[in-house]
Short mmCIF file of the C-alpha atoms (twelve columns), coordinates in Angstrom:
data_MODEL
# 
_entry.id   MODEL 
# 
loop_
_atom_site.group_PDB 
_atom_site.id 
_atom_site.type_symbol 
_atom_site.label_atom_id 
_atom_site.label_alt_id 
_atom_site.label_comp_id 
_atom_site.label_asym_id 
_atom_site.label_seq_id 
_atom_site.Cartn_x 
_atom_site.Cartn_y 
_atom_site.Cartn_z 
_atom_site.pdbx_PDB_model_num 
ATOM 1   C CA . MET A 1   0.000   0.000   0.000  1 
ATOM 2   C CA . ASN A 2   1.000   3.609   -0.376 1 
ATOM 3   C CA . LEU A 3   1.338   5.550   2.847  1 
ATOM 4   C CA . ALA A 4   -0.195  8.964   2.377  1 
ATOM 5   C CA . GLU A 5   -0.898  12.106  4.337  1 
ATOM 6   C CA . GLY A 6   -4.150  11.917  6.272  1 
ATOM 7   C CA . GLN A 7   -4.122  8.169   6.782  1 
ATOM 8   C CA . VAL A 8   -4.310  6.749   10.294 1 
ATOM 9   C CA . ALA A 9   -1.778  4.520   12.034 1 
ATOM 10  C CA . VAL A 10  -2.346  2.775   15.371 1 
ATOM 11  C CA . VAL A 11  0.691   1.637   17.348 1 
ATOM 12  C CA . THR A 12  0.677   -0.303  20.618 1 
ATOM 13  C CA . GLY A 13  3.646   -0.152  22.949 1 
ATOM 14  C CA . ALA A 14  4.070   3.339   21.533 1 
ATOM 15  C CA . ALA A 15  5.460   5.246   24.510 1 
ATOM 16  C CA . SER A 16  9.058   4.251   23.843 1 
ATOM 17  C CA . GLY A 17  11.419  2.100   21.813 1 
ATOM 18  C CA . VAL A 18  10.343  0.669   18.474 1 
ATOM 19  C CA . GLY A 19  6.736   1.732   19.012 1 
ATOM 20  C CA . LEU A 20  7.597   5.392   19.476 1 
ATOM 21  C CA . ALA A 21  9.992   5.279   16.515 1 
ATOM 22  C CA . LEU A 22  7.187   3.868   14.357 1 
ATOM 23  C CA . ALA A 23  4.793   6.578   15.488 1 
ATOM 24  C CA . ARG A 24  7.357   9.290   14.737 1 
ATOM 25  C CA . ARG A 25  8.039   7.879   11.283 1 
ATOM 26  C CA . PHE A 26  4.346   7.612   10.412 1 
ATOM 27  C CA . ALA A 27  3.789   11.160  11.655 1 
ATOM 28  C CA . ALA A 28  6.711   12.403  9.553  1 
ATOM 29  C CA . ASP A 29  4.936   10.954  6.510  1 
ATOM 30  C CA . GLY A 30  1.797   12.912  7.387  1 
ATOM 31  C CA . LEU A 31  -0.220  10.135  8.980  1 
ATOM 32  C CA . LYS A 32  -2.392  10.704  12.016 1 
ATOM 33  C CA . VAL A 33  -1.097  8.515   14.820 1 
ATOM 34  C CA . VAL A 34  -2.851  6.755   17.675 1 
ATOM 35  C CA . LEU A 35  -0.529  5.819   20.514 1 
ATOM 36  C CA . ALA A 36  -1.432  3.076   22.979 1 
ATOM 37  C CA . ASP A 37  0.677   2.057   25.938 1 
ATOM 38  C CA . VAL A 38  0.217   0.814   29.487 1 
ATOM 39  C CA . GLU A 39  2.627   3.404   30.936 1 
ATOM 40  C CA . ALA A 40  0.617   6.603   31.339 1 
ATOM 41  C CA . GLY A 41  3.413   9.084   32.081 1 
ATOM 42  C CA . ALA A 42  5.672   7.968   29.261 1 
ATOM 43  C CA . LEU A 43  2.706   7.860   26.893 1 
ATOM 44  C CA . GLU A 44  1.687   11.432  27.572 1 
ATOM 45  C CA . LYS A 45  5.271   12.613  27.212 1 
ATOM 46  C CA . ALA A 46  5.579   10.861  23.837 1 
ATOM 47  C CA . ALA A 47  2.261   12.257  22.613 1 
ATOM 48  C CA . ALA A 48  3.172   15.793  23.700 1 
ATOM 49  C CA . ALA A 49  6.505   15.619  21.876 1 
ATOM 50  C CA . LEU A 50  4.811   14.482  18.662 1 
ATOM 51  C CA . ARG A 51  2.205   17.232  18.910 1 
ATOM 52  C CA . GLU A 52  4.980   19.808  19.290 1 
ATOM 53  C CA . GLU A 53  6.374   18.507  16.006 1 
ATOM 54  C CA . GLY A 54  3.022   19.170  14.345 1 
ATOM 55  C CA . ALA A 55  1.606   15.653  14.330 1 
ATOM 56  C CA . VAL A 56  -2.070  14.832  14.769 1 
ATOM 57  C CA . VAL A 57  -1.979  12.514  17.770 1 
ATOM 58  C CA . HIS A 58  -4.411  10.628  19.946 1 
ATOM 59  C CA . ALA A 59  -3.134  8.720   22.968 1 
ATOM 60  C CA . ARG A 60  -4.881  6.220   25.190 1 
ATOM 61  C CA . VAL A 61  -3.634  4.117   28.096 1 
ATOM 62  C CA . VAL A 62  -4.259  0.507   27.131 1 
ATOM 63  C CA . ASP A 63  -3.305  -2.861  28.572 1 
ATOM 64  C CA . VAL A 64  -3.359  -4.963  25.400 1 
ATOM 65  C CA . GLY A 65  -3.720  -8.102  27.489 1 
ATOM 66  C CA . GLU A 66  -7.259  -6.977  28.319 1 
ATOM 67  C CA . ARG A 67  -9.575  -7.478  25.336 1 
ATOM 68  C CA . GLU A 68  -12.066 -4.835  26.460 1 
ATOM 69  C CA . GLU A 69  -9.377  -2.162  26.547 1 
ATOM 70  C CA . VAL A 70  -8.239  -2.913  22.995 1 
ATOM 71  C CA . VAL A 71  -11.827 -2.946  21.743 1 
ATOM 72  C CA . ALA A 72  -12.372 0.421   23.426 1 
ATOM 73  C CA . LEU A 73  -9.230  1.721   21.689 1 
ATOM 74  C CA . ALA A 74  -10.620 0.656   18.312 1 
ATOM 75  C CA . GLU A 75  -14.012 2.185   18.979 1 
ATOM 76  C CA . GLU A 76  -12.480 5.469   20.119 1 
ATOM 77  C CA . THR A 77  -10.113 5.565   17.136 1 
ATOM 78  C CA . TYR A 78  -12.918 5.055   14.619 1 
ATOM 79  C CA . GLU A 79  -15.130 7.605   16.356 1 
ATOM 80  C CA . ARG A 80  -12.324 10.167  16.189 1 
ATOM 81  C CA . PHE A 81  -10.760 9.451   12.782 1 
ATOM 82  C CA . GLY A 82  -13.239 7.221   10.919 1 
ATOM 83  C CA . ALA A 83  -10.612 4.822   9.590  1 
ATOM 84  C CA . VAL A 84  -7.421  2.913   10.320 1 
ATOM 85  C CA . HIS A 85  -4.904  2.148   7.587  1 
ATOM 86  C CA . VAL A 86  -1.945  0.780   9.547  1 
ATOM 87  C CA . LEU A 87  -2.074  -1.316  12.698 1 
ATOM 88  C CA . CYS A 88  1.167   -2.138  14.526 1 
ATOM 89  C CA . ASN A 89  0.664   -4.738  17.250 1 
ATOM 90  C CA . ASN A 90  3.983   -3.934  18.847 1 
ATOM 91  C CA . ALA A 91  3.503   -4.047  22.638 1 
ATOM 92  C CA . GLY A 92  5.631   -6.681  24.321 1 
ATOM 93  C CA . VAL A 93  7.190   -7.652  27.634 1 
ATOM 94  C CA . GLY A 94  9.978   -9.841  28.897 1 
ATOM 95  C CA . SER A 95  8.597   -12.320 31.417 1 
ATOM 96  C CA . GLY A 96  11.291  -12.091 34.083 1 
ATOM 97  C CA . ALA A 97  11.454  -15.888 34.352 1 
ATOM 98  C CA . GLU A 98  14.622  -17.479 35.711 1 
ATOM 99  C CA . GLY A 99  16.006  -20.954 36.092 1 
ATOM 100 C CA . ARG A 100 14.940  -24.071 34.255 1 
ATOM 101 C CA . MET A 101 11.618  -24.097 32.453 1 
ATOM 102 C CA . TRP A 102 10.048  -26.415 35.021 1 
ATOM 103 C CA . GLU A 103 11.057  -23.959 37.742 1 
ATOM 104 C CA . HIS A 104 9.357   -20.940 36.153 1 
ATOM 105 C CA . ASP A 105 6.675   -19.068 38.018 1 
ATOM 106 C CA . PRO A 106 3.385   -19.774 36.177 1 
ATOM 107 C CA . ASN A 107 2.568   -16.065 36.313 1 
ATOM 108 C CA . ASP A 108 5.664   -15.358 34.181 1 
ATOM 109 C CA . TRP A 109 3.990   -17.364 31.424 1 
ATOM 110 C CA . LYS A 110 0.539   -15.903 32.003 1 
ATOM 111 C CA . TRP A 111 1.768   -12.304 31.837 1 
ATOM 112 C CA . ALA A 112 3.977   -12.819 28.778 1 
ATOM 113 C CA . PHE A 113 1.204   -14.598 26.898 1 
ATOM 114 C CA . ALA A 114 -1.366  -11.965 27.897 1 
ATOM 115 C CA . VAL A 115 0.686   -9.168  26.334 1 
ATOM 116 C CA . ASN A 116 2.798   -10.795 23.621 1 
ATOM 117 C CA . VAL A 117 0.241   -13.242 22.227 1 
ATOM 118 C CA . TRP A 118 -3.232  -12.294 23.362 1 
ATOM 119 C CA . GLY A 119 -2.369  -8.629  22.867 1 
ATOM 120 C CA . VAL A 120 -1.657  -9.262  19.185 1 
ATOM 121 C CA . PHE A 121 -4.827  -11.286 18.746 1 
ATOM 122 C CA . HIS A 122 -6.903  -8.636  20.531 1 
ATOM 123 C CA . GLY A 123 -5.530  -6.035  18.123 1 
ATOM 124 C CA . ILE A 124 -6.383  -8.201  15.117 1 
ATOM 125 C CA . GLN A 125 -9.892  -8.917  16.329 1 
ATOM 126 C CA . ALA A 126 -10.654 -5.342  17.355 1 
ATOM 127 C CA . PHE A 127 -9.323  -3.604  14.233 1 
ATOM 128 C CA . VAL A 128 -9.157  -5.926  11.225 1 
ATOM 129 C CA . PRO A 129 -12.930 -6.379  10.724 1 
ATOM 130 C CA . ARG A 130 -13.326 -2.603  10.725 1 
ATOM 131 C CA . MET A 131 -10.383 -2.188  8.346  1 
ATOM 132 C CA . LEU A 132 -11.927 -4.721  5.959  1 
ATOM 133 C CA . ALA A 133 -15.346 -3.095  6.172  1 
ATOM 134 C CA . GLY A 134 -13.820 0.282   5.310  1 
ATOM 135 C CA . GLY A 135 -12.671 -1.093  1.980  1 
ATOM 136 C CA . GLU A 136 -9.472  0.984   1.911  1 
ATOM 137 C CA . PRO A 137 -5.924  -0.362  1.567  1 
ATOM 138 C CA . GLY A 138 -4.408  -1.245  4.917  1 
ATOM 139 C CA . HIS A 139 -1.646  -3.173  6.600  1 
ATOM 140 C CA . VAL A 140 -1.095  -5.031  9.882  1 
ATOM 141 C CA . VAL A 141 2.402   -5.362  11.348 1 
ATOM 142 C CA . ASN A 142 2.904   -7.782  14.239 1 
ATOM 143 C CA . THR A 143 6.186   -7.567  16.159 1 
ATOM 144 C CA . SER A 144 8.006   -10.843 16.748 1 
ATOM 145 C CA . SER A 145 11.698  -11.381 17.526 1 
ATOM 146 C CA . GLY A 146 14.627  -13.435 16.346 1 
ATOM 147 C CA . ASP A 147 14.391  -15.029 19.792 1 
ATOM 148 C CA . GLY A 148 11.634  -17.508 19.098 1 
ATOM 149 C CA . GLY A 149 10.572  -16.155 15.752 1 
ATOM 150 C CA . ILE A 150 13.676  -17.710 14.189 1 
ATOM 151 C CA . ALA A 151 15.052  -19.967 16.914 1 
ATOM 152 C CA . PRO A 152 14.660  -19.866 20.686 1 
ATOM 153 C CA . LEU A 153 17.191  -18.504 23.100 1 
ATOM 154 C CA . PRO A 154 16.700  -21.059 25.905 1 
ATOM 155 C CA . THR A 155 17.760  -18.553 28.553 1 
ATOM 156 C CA . ALA A 156 14.668  -16.522 27.598 1 
ATOM 157 C CA . SER A 157 12.351  -19.381 26.761 1 
ATOM 158 C CA . VAL A 158 9.054   -17.793 27.830 1 
ATOM 159 C CA . TYR A 159 9.630   -14.782 25.598 1 
ATOM 160 C CA . ALA A 160 10.787  -17.057 22.772 1 
ATOM 161 C CA . VAL A 161 7.625   -19.161 22.908 1 
ATOM 162 C CA . THR A 162 5.407   -16.084 22.727 1 
ATOM 163 C CA . LYS A 163 7.312   -14.602 19.791 1 
ATOM 164 C CA . SER A 164 7.172   -17.898 17.928 1 
ATOM 165 C CA . ALA A 165 3.404   -17.781 18.368 1 
ATOM 166 C CA . VAL A 166 3.309   -14.285 16.833 1 
ATOM 167 C CA . VAL A 167 4.952   -15.600 13.657 1 
ATOM 168 C CA . THR A 168 2.407   -18.393 13.263 1 
ATOM 169 C CA . MET A 169 -0.463  -16.051 14.061 1 
ATOM 170 C CA . THR A 170 0.703   -13.611 11.388 1 
ATOM 171 C CA . GLU A 171 1.163   -16.372 8.812  1 
ATOM 172 C CA . SER A 172 -2.394  -17.457 9.511  1 
ATOM 173 C CA . LEU A 173 -3.648  -13.877 9.312  1 
ATOM 174 C CA . TYR A 174 -1.925  -13.467 5.942  1 
ATOM 175 C CA . ALA A 175 -3.611  -16.611 4.606  1 
ATOM 176 C CA . HIS A 176 -7.035  -15.526 5.853  1 
ATOM 177 C CA . LEU A 177 -6.679  -12.069 4.323  1 
ATOM 178 C CA . ARG A 178 -5.633  -13.581 0.995  1 
ATOM 179 C CA . ALA A 179 -8.610  -15.938 1.095  1 
ATOM 180 C CA . GLU A 180 -10.874 -12.899 1.487  1 
ATOM 181 C CA . HIS A 181 -9.123  -11.070 -1.399 1 
ATOM 182 C CA . ALA A 182 -8.672  -8.280  1.127  1 
ATOM 183 C CA . ARG A 183 -6.997  -4.964  0.452  1 
ATOM 184 C CA . VAL A 184 -5.306  -5.357  3.839  1 
ATOM 185 C CA . GLY A 185 -1.830  -6.887  4.011  1 
ATOM 186 C CA . ALA A 186 0.090   -8.456  6.881  1 
ATOM 187 C CA . SER A 187 3.730   -8.526  7.960  1 
ATOM 188 C CA . VAL A 188 5.723   -9.998  10.826 1 
ATOM 189 C CA . LEU A 189 8.529   -7.796  12.139 1 
ATOM 190 C CA . PHE A 190 11.866  -8.973  13.510 1 
ATOM 191 C CA . PRO A 191 13.454  -5.790  14.903 1 
ATOM 192 C CA . GLY A 192 17.177  -5.695  14.347 1 
ATOM 193 C CA . PRO A 193 19.431  -7.067  13.030 1 
ATOM 194 C CA . HIS A 194 21.326  -6.182  16.231 1 
ATOM 195 C CA . MET A 195 20.315  -5.503  19.826 1 
ATOM 196 C CA . LEU A 196 17.919  -2.646  20.530 1 
ATOM 197 C CA . ARG A 197 17.977  -0.052  23.265 1 
ATOM 198 C CA . THR A 198 14.403  -0.372  24.481 1 
ATOM 199 C CA . GLY A 199 12.535  -0.665  27.752 1 
ATOM 200 C CA . LEU A 200 11.991  -4.408  27.292 1 
ATOM 201 C CA . TRP A 201 14.729  -5.123  29.824 1 
ATOM 202 C CA . GLU A 202 12.763  -3.211  32.466 1 
ATOM 203 C CA . SER A 203 9.357   -4.716  31.653 1 
ATOM 204 C CA . HIS A 204 8.857   -5.590  35.328 1 
ATOM 205 C CA . ARG A 205 8.202   -1.914  36.074 1 
ATOM 206 C CA . ASN A 206 4.756   -2.295  34.473 1 
ATOM 207 C CA . ARG A 207 3.882   -5.784  35.688 1 
ATOM 208 C CA . PRO A 208 0.229   -5.909  36.812 1 
ATOM 209 C CA . VAL A 209 -0.575  -7.078  40.312 1 
ATOM 210 C CA . ARG A 210 -2.751  -9.869  38.918 1 
ATOM 211 C CA . TYR A 211 0.387   -11.402 37.369 1 
ATOM 212 C CA . ALA A 212 2.673   -10.755 40.335 1 
ATOM 213 C CA . LYS A 213 5.339   -13.352 40.994 1 
ATOM 214 C CA . GLN A 214 4.148   -15.992 43.415 1 
ATOM 215 C CA . ARG A 215 7.655   -16.289 44.821 1 
ATOM 216 C CA . PRO A 216 10.476  -13.717 44.830 1 
ATOM 217 C CA . ARG A 217 13.281  -13.787 42.271 1 
ATOM 218 C CA . ARG A 218 16.478  -15.517 43.302 1 
ATOM 219 C CA . THR A 219 18.569  -12.877 41.504 1 
ATOM 220 C CA . PRO A 220 17.968  -9.157  40.831 1 
ATOM 221 C CA . TYR A 221 16.691  -8.044  37.445 1 
ATOM 222 C CA . ARG A 222 19.552  -7.129  35.134 1 
ATOM 223 C CA . SER A 223 19.374  -3.894  33.160 1 
ATOM 224 C CA . LEU A 224 20.497  -3.524  29.556 1 
ATOM 225 C CA . GLY A 225 23.455  -1.470  30.744 1 
ATOM 226 C CA . GLN A 226 24.542  -4.210  33.131 1 
ATOM 227 C CA . TRP A 227 24.191  -6.863  30.426 1 
ATOM 228 C CA . GLU A 228 26.174  -4.734  27.981 1 
ATOM 229 C CA . ALA A 229 28.934  -4.176  30.526 1 
ATOM 230 C CA . ALA A 230 29.137  -7.901  31.263 1 
ATOM 231 C CA . MET A 231 29.357  -8.750  27.576 1 
ATOM 232 C CA . ARG A 232 32.136  -6.224  26.957 1 
ATOM 233 C CA . GLU A 233 34.008  -7.436  30.026 1 
ATOM 234 C CA . ALA A 234 33.835  -10.938 28.552 1 
ATOM 235 C CA . GLY A 235 35.375  -9.602  25.338 1 
ATOM 236 C CA . LYS A 236 32.229  -9.993  23.246 1 
ATOM 237 C CA . GLU A 237 31.234  -7.358  20.715 1 
ATOM 238 C CA . VAL A 238 27.901  -5.653  21.322 1 
ATOM 239 C CA . ARG A 239 26.181  -3.939  18.409 1 
ATOM 240 C CA . PHE A 240 22.930  -1.992  18.465 1 
ATOM 241 C CA . THR A 241 20.430  -1.110  15.761 1 
ATOM 242 C CA . PRO A 242 18.850  2.349   16.175 1 
ATOM 243 C CA . VAL A 243 15.079  2.080   16.538 1 
ATOM 244 C CA . GLU A 244 14.741  4.729   13.833 1 
ATOM 245 C CA . GLU A 245 16.264  2.279   11.359 1 
ATOM 246 C CA . VAL A 246 13.683  -0.313  12.376 1 
ATOM 247 C CA . ALA A 247 10.892  2.183   11.711 1 
ATOM 248 C CA . ASP A 248 12.298  3.018   8.271  1 
ATOM 249 C CA . PHE A 249 12.522  -0.698  7.500  1 
ATOM 250 C CA . VAL A 250 8.871   -1.180  8.468  1 
ATOM 251 C CA . VAL A 251 7.648   1.682   6.286  1 
ATOM 252 C CA . ASP A 252 9.599   0.336   3.316  1 
ATOM 253 C CA . GLY A 253 8.142   -3.111  3.957  1 
ATOM 254 C CA . ILE A 254 4.575   -1.848  4.120  1 
ATOM 255 C CA . ARG A 255 5.008   0.009   0.846  1 
ATOM 256 C CA . ALA A 256 6.425   -3.145  -0.770 1 
ATOM 257 C CA . ASP A 257 3.712   -5.355  0.792  1 
ATOM 258 C CA . ARG A 258 6.492   -7.544  2.208  1 
ATOM 259 C CA . PHE A 259 5.465   -10.268 4.663  1 
ATOM 260 C CA . TRP A 260 8.841   -11.038 6.265  1 
ATOM 261 C CA . LEU A 261 10.183  -7.819  7.765  1 
ATOM 262 C CA . LEU A 262 13.450  -9.559  8.523  1 
ATOM 263 C CA . PRO A 263 16.592  -7.443  8.048  1 
ATOM 264 C CA . PRO A 264 19.595  -9.083  6.386  1 
ATOM 265 C CA . SER A 265 21.880  -10.735 8.912  1 
ATOM 266 C CA . GLU A 266 24.503  -13.446 8.601  1 
ATOM 267 C CA . HIS A 267 23.675  -14.631 12.121 1 
ATOM 268 C CA . SER A 268 19.922  -14.880 11.494 1 
ATOM 269 C CA . ASP A 269 20.404  -16.521 8.115  1 
ATOM 270 C CA . ALA A 270 22.709  -19.100 9.683  1 
ATOM 271 C CA . GLN A 271 20.125  -19.833 12.381 1 
ATOM 272 C CA . ILE A 272 17.372  -20.239 9.793  1 
ATOM 273 C CA . ARG A 273 19.483  -22.632 7.725  1 
ATOM 274 C CA . ALA A 274 20.576  -24.641 10.755 1 
ATOM 275 C CA . ARG A 275 17.060  -25.010 12.082 1 
ATOM 276 C CA . SER A 276 15.618  -25.884 8.686  1 
ATOM 277 C CA . ARG A 277 18.391  -28.434 8.110  1 
ATOM 278 C CA . SER A 278 17.755  -29.988 11.501 1 
ATOM 279 C CA . MET A 279 14.065  -30.416 10.641 1 
ATOM 280 C CA . LEU A 280 14.689  -31.727 7.139  1 
ATOM 281 C CA . ASP A 281 17.274  -34.206 8.436  1 
ATOM 282 C CA . ARG A 282 15.090  -35.187 11.400 1 
ATOM 283 C CA . ALA A 283 18.165  -34.408 13.496 1 
ATOM 284 C CA . ASP A 284 18.609  -33.090 17.010 1 
ATOM 285 C CA . PRO A 285 18.551  -29.259 17.329 1 
ATOM 286 C CA . ALA A 286 22.318  -28.804 17.476 1 
ATOM 287 C CA . TYR A 287 21.838  -25.095 16.731 1 
ATOM 288 C CA . LEU A 288 20.800  -24.696 20.385 1 
ATOM 289 C CA . GLU A 289 23.971  -26.151 21.860 1 
ATOM 290 C CA . ASN A 290 25.707  -22.795 22.280 1 
ATOM 291 C CA . PHE A 291 22.782  -21.496 24.327 1 
ATOM 292 C CA . VAL A 292 22.040  -24.365 26.700 1 
ATOM 293 C CA . LEU A 293 22.354  -23.321 30.338 1 
ATOM 294 C CA . ASP A 294 25.212  -24.766 32.395 1 
# 
């Protein structure tokens, strides 16, 4: 589809990181932007900054894990703007799980699935029927990750499982839209190709009480800065992709109607080949050996 001035883009997880970069890029192209995020203060700050830059902005505090809140977002958006042309189901959290999978707190799984999986489905169900009924060109972008979307990082297995689910959900959405001969496209986004400086590492700051840990963590949460310092101390190179580059990549992908928004990367390509070869050969997943916990 062609992105044009006056169209409407909805972005979840829009108060920071990739979500805010997407909103800024859409606004720069003249689109009206609807920002949704669970963090009220950061959301208002982001919306105010965009308005100062001349953007038409609507912001609403939304927990995407709650279906009613996403439906209310859709209703409010259509009442205000009358249409939606781009939907970015981008909100995501890291679960904060630690230890072996069988030791994980069940609420780590419940919270991660509520946001990362159910949140995407709630967005699809709340917006896509309205987008189809409007009859205008549109596009849905669902944010996955190389962790799970390509191959799991066992040290972050809960997150990986949810992001794998997002890929399959988006593949299914694509097939359903094609079956309807819809003017709405679908893409799955793998932000990167390198690490991102986002608030994902501090997801616990917004963890709802209903998903509180049932037992305290054995180790403190580690910030991105602490992880980066540990990696450099170990002599490992750390590279970051600016979130603005991710937003540019998404816009180009929407315009090209590209399903796989997967930036070129030798590492990712090697993982894809190794996993595919393992499946085709009916062999053990040797591509995970470098990540197995001690």
